[in-house]
C-alpha positions as CSV (number, residue, x, y, z in Angstrom):
1,X,-14.2,2.4,18.1
2,X,-16.2,-0.3,16.3
3,X,-15.4,-1.3,12.8
4,X,-18.2,-3.8,11.2
5,X,-17.3,-6.9,8.9
6,X,-19.0,-8.1,5.7
7,X,-21.0,-10.8,8.0
8,X,-22.1,-7.7,9.7
9,X,-20.7,-8.0,13.4
10,X,-18.9,-5.3,15.0
11,X,-15.7,-5.9,16.5
12,X,-13.6,-3.4,18.3
13,X,-10.9,-1.9,16.0
14,X,-7.6,-3.4,15.9
15,X,-4.7,-1.9,18.0
16,X,-1.6,-0.1,15.7
17,X,2.0,-0.1,16.3
18,X,4.0,2.4,14.6
19,X,4.5,6.0,13.5
20,X,1.7,8.2,12.4
21,X,3.7,11.2,12.6
22,X,7.3,12.2,12.2
23,X,9.2,15.5,11.7
24,X,7.3,18.3,11.7
25,X,5.5,18.8,8.1
26,X,6.7,22.0,6.0
27,X,4.5,24.5,5.2
28,X,4.0,23.1,1.5
29,X,3.3,19.7,2.6
30,X,1.1,20.9,5.0
31,X,-1.0,22.8,2.7
32,X,-1.7,19.7,0.5
33,X,-2.9,17.5,3.4
34,X,-5.4,20.3,4.4
35,X,-6.5,20.7,0.1
36,X,-5.4,18.0,-1.8
37,X,-5.8,14.9,0.8
38,X,-9.5,15.4,0.9
39,X,-9.9,15.1,-2.4
40,X,-7.8,11.9,-2.7
41,X,-9.1,10.7,0.7
42,X,-11.3,7.0,1.0
43,X,-13.9,7.4,3.5
44,X,-14.2,4.6,5.6
45,X,-17.9,4.5,5.2
46,X,-17.8,5.3,1.6
47,X,-19.3,2.9,-1.4
48,X,-16.0,1.2,-2.7
49,X,-17.1,0.9,-6.7
50,X,-14.4,1.5,-9.1
51,X,-16.5,3.7,-11.1
52,X,-17.3,5.6,-7.6
53,X,-13.6,5.6,-6.7
54,X,-11.8,6.8,-10.0
55,X,-14.6,8.4,-11.6
56,X,-15.2,5.9,-14.3
57,X,-14.1,2.2,-15.3
58,X,-10.2,1.4,-15.2
59,X,-8.8,-1.9,-16.8
60,X,-7.0,-3.2,-13.7
61,X,-7.4,-2.1,-9.7
62,X,-4.4,-2.0,-7.7
63,X,-3.4,-1.9,-3.7
64,X,-0.4,-0.7,-2.0
65,X,-0.6,-1.5,1.7
66,X,2.0,0.7,3.8
67,X,3.3,3.1,0.5
68,X,5.7,4.6,2.5
69,X,7.3,7.7,0.6
70,X,5.1,6.7,-2.5
71,X,7.4,6.3,-4.8
72,X,6.8,3.2,-5.6
73,X,2.9,3.9,-5.8
74,X,3.2,7.1,-7.9
75,X,6.0,5.2,-10.2
76,X,3.0,3.0,-11.2
77,X,0.1,4.9,-11.4
78,X,2.5,7.3,-13.9
79,X,3.4,4.5,-15.9
80,X,0.0,3.0,-16.1
81,X,-2.6,5.3,-16.3
82,X,-5.4,3.2,-17.7
83,X,-5.4,1.7,-13.9
84,X,-6.6,2.7,-10.4
85,X,-4.7,2.7,-7.5
86,X,-5.2,2.8,-3.5
87,X,-2.2,3.7,-1.6
88,X,-2.7,3.2,2.2
89,X,-0.3,4.6,4.5
90,X,-1.0,5.9,8.2
91,X,2.3,8.1,8.4
92,X,1.5,11.3,7.5
93,X,4.7,12.4,6.3
94,X,5.0,9.6,3.8
95,X,0.9,10.5,2.8
96,X,2.6,14.2,2.3
97,X,5.6,13.3,0.6
98,X,2.9,11.3,-2.0
99,X,0.9,14.4,-2.7
100,X,4.2,16.3,-3.5
101,X,5.0,13.7,-5.6
102,X,1.8,14.2,-7.3
103,X,1.3,17.6,-7.6
104,X,4.5,18.7,-7.9
105,X,4.5,21.5,-5.2
106,X,7.3,21.6,-2.8
107,X,8.1,25.0,-1.9
108,X,6.0,27.1,1.1
109,X,6.5,30.4,-0.7
110,X,3.5,31.9,-3.1
111,X,1.4,28.3,-2.9
112,X,-1.7,28.8,-4.9
113,X,-4.9,29.6,-3.5
114,X,-6.3,26.5,-4.6
115,X,-5.5,23.1,-5.7
116,X,-7.2,20.6,-7.5
117,X,-6.2,17.0,-8.0
118,X,-7.8,16.4,-11.3
119,X,-5.8,18.4,-12.8
120,X,-2.2,16.6,-12.6
121,X,-1.2,14.5,-14.7
122,X,-1.3,11.6,-12.5
123,X,-4.8,11.6,-11.3
124,X,-5.2,7.7,-10.6
125,X,-4.4,7.2,-7.1
126,X,-6.3,7.2,-3.9
127,X,-5.4,7.5,-0.2
128,X,-6.7,5.7,2.7
129,X,-4.4,7.4,5.6
130,X,-5.3,4.8,8.5
131,X,-4.8,1.5,9.5
132,X,-5.5,-1.1,6.1
133,X,-7.3,-3.6,8.3
134,X,-10.2,-0.6,9.0
135,X,-10.8,-0.6,5.3
136,X,-10.9,-4.4,4.8
137,X,-14.4,-4.5,6.4
138,X,-15.7,-2.4,3.0
139,X,-13.7,-3.7,0.4
140,X,-15.7,-6.3,-1.7
141,X,-14.7,-9.6,-2.5
142,X,-12.5,-10.0,-5.5
143,X,-12.2,-6.3,-5.9
144,X,-8.3,-6.0,-6.5
145,X,-6.0,-7.1,-9.4
146,X,-2.7,-6.7,-7.4
147,X,-1.7,-6.2,-3.8
148,X,1.6,-4.6,-3.2
149,X,3.4,-5.0,0.8
150,X,7.0,-3.8,0.1
151,X,9.2,-3.2,2.8
152,X,7.0,-4.1,5.8
153,X,8.2,-3.4,9.2
154,X,9.7,-6.5,9.7
155,X,9.5,-6.3,13.5
156,X,12.4,-8.7,14.2
157,X,12.3,-9.6,17.9
158,X,10.4,-12.7,18.5
159,X,8.0,-11.4,21.0
160,X,7.1,-8.8,18.0
161,X,6.3,-11.4,16.1
162,X,2.1,-11.1,15.8
163,X,2.7,-7.8,14.7
164,X,4.0,-8.9,11.7
165,X,1.5,-7.9,8.9
166,X,1.8,-11.3,6.8
167,X,-0.3,-13.4,9.7
168,X,-3.0,-15.8,8.8
169,X,-5.7,-13.4,9.3
170,X,-4.5,-10.4,7.0
171,X,-3.7,-13.0,4.5
172,X,-7.6,-14.1,4.8
173,X,-8.5,-10.6,4.0
174,X,-5.4,-10.4,1.2
175,X,-7.1,-13.7,-0.5
176,X,-10.5,-12.3,-0.4
177,X,-10.1,-9.0,-1.8
178,X,-8.1,-10.4,-4.7
179,X,-9.6,-11.5,-8.0
180,X,-8.7,-15.4,-8.8
181,X,-5.1,-15.4,-10.5
182,X,-4.8,-11.8,-8.8
183,X,-1.1,-11.0,-7.3
184,X,0.3,-10.4,-4.0
185,X,3.9,-9.0,-4.0
186,X,5.7,-8.7,-1.3
187,X,9.4,-7.1,-0.8
188,X,11.9,-7.3,2.1
189,X,15.5,-6.7,2.8
190,X,15.1,-8.4,6.1
191,X,16.4,-11.7,6.8
192,X,14.1,-12.1,10.0
193,X,11.3,-11.4,7.8
194,X,12.5,-13.1,4.5
195,X,11.9,-16.2,6.6
196,X,9.0,-15.4,8.0
197,X,7.5,-14.8,4.4
198,X,8.5,-18.5,3.2
199,X,7.3,-19.9,6.3
200,X,3.6,-18.2,6.6
201,X,3.0,-18.0,3.2
202,X,4.0,-22.1,2.4
203,X,1.4,-22.4,5.4
204,X,-1.5,-20.0,3.8
205,X,-4.1,-21.7,2.0
206,X,-5.2,-20.0,-1.5
207,X,-2.1,-18.6,-2.6
208,X,0.4,-20.3,-5.5
209,X,4.3,-19.4,-5.5
210,X,5.3,-17.9,-9.0
211,X,8.8,-18.9,-8.4
212,X,10.1,-21.2,-10.9
213,X,14.3,-21.1,-10.5
214,X,15.9,-21.5,-7.3
215,X,16.7,-17.7,-7.3
216,X,14.6,-16.0,-9.3
217,X,12.8,-14.0,-6.1
218,X,16.1,-12.4,-5.9
219,X,15.6,-10.4,-9.0
220,X,13.2,-7.4,-9.1
221,X,10.1,-8.3,-11.3
222,X,10.0,-6.8,-14.9
223,X,7.5,-3.9,-13.6
224,X,9.4,-2.4,-10.5
225,X,9.6,1.0,-9.2
226,X,12.6,1.6,-7.3
227,X,12.3,3.7,-3.6
228,X,14.9,5.7,-1.8
229,X,14.5,3.3,0.7
230,X,15.4,0.3,-1.1
231,X,18.7,2.4,-2.7
232,X,19.5,3.0,0.7
233,X,19.2,-0.7,1.9
234,X,21.8,-1.8,-1.3
235,X,24.3,0.8,-0.3
236,X,24.3,-0.9,3.1
237,X,24.3,-4.2,1.7
238,X,20.6,-5.0,2.3
239,X,19.7,-7.2,-0.4
240,X,15.8,-7.2,-1.2
241,X,14.1,-10.1,-2.3
242,X,10.8,-10.2,-4.1
243,X,8.0,-13.2,-3.2
244,X,5.4,-13.2,-5.9
245,X,2.4,-15.0,-5.4
246,X,-1.2,-15.6,-7.1
247,X,-4.6,-16.3,-6.1
248,X,-5.3,-19.9,-6.7
């Protein structure tokens, strides 16, 4: 499979490491994957314009890379209906959970004959259910106001370090798609990844760390939305940190 970059050159699709499917998806969630996801899905070959994505203009456009079970993405979209949100997640169960949050449909019995995503209160989320690197090629320069990378797989073993999302190639793309002054937020609870982010972002061009005090990155940002994963980490004694960077 080939993907095309902004310069028109074709390159081989990057190898993906990680799970795409987990436990068997229950009836209601499969119904949402079959009937609701196509209404929210971003096509890899589609036009990437705010008006076409969200059916009208929006104040800010935000991207969450690897939204997990969708709690943070849904919470942000719920609190900020004036914004548009693009969520990327390859894990099918996580995508199904996001659709459950949006629709409120949890039970497999007495499912509706049809479902219309536009009818739900939160209708400012669009989904790309594949590797975000396949999406980079079609995103225009300076498109997003915010990019979130929350609790990514740390790949803690040294031999797997190249699989970490925070790497020079991906950071170049994140910087490109962010508006000047745009926010890139990284959250992690893993000590190896904490050190990796500090070192790699320090060496990356075009990003300015917003920390003003020695420990302010240890506290949740003002607009933070907690997730089940974070709650579990805290219960197990793993304290998350939050790195906010601005595009210079």
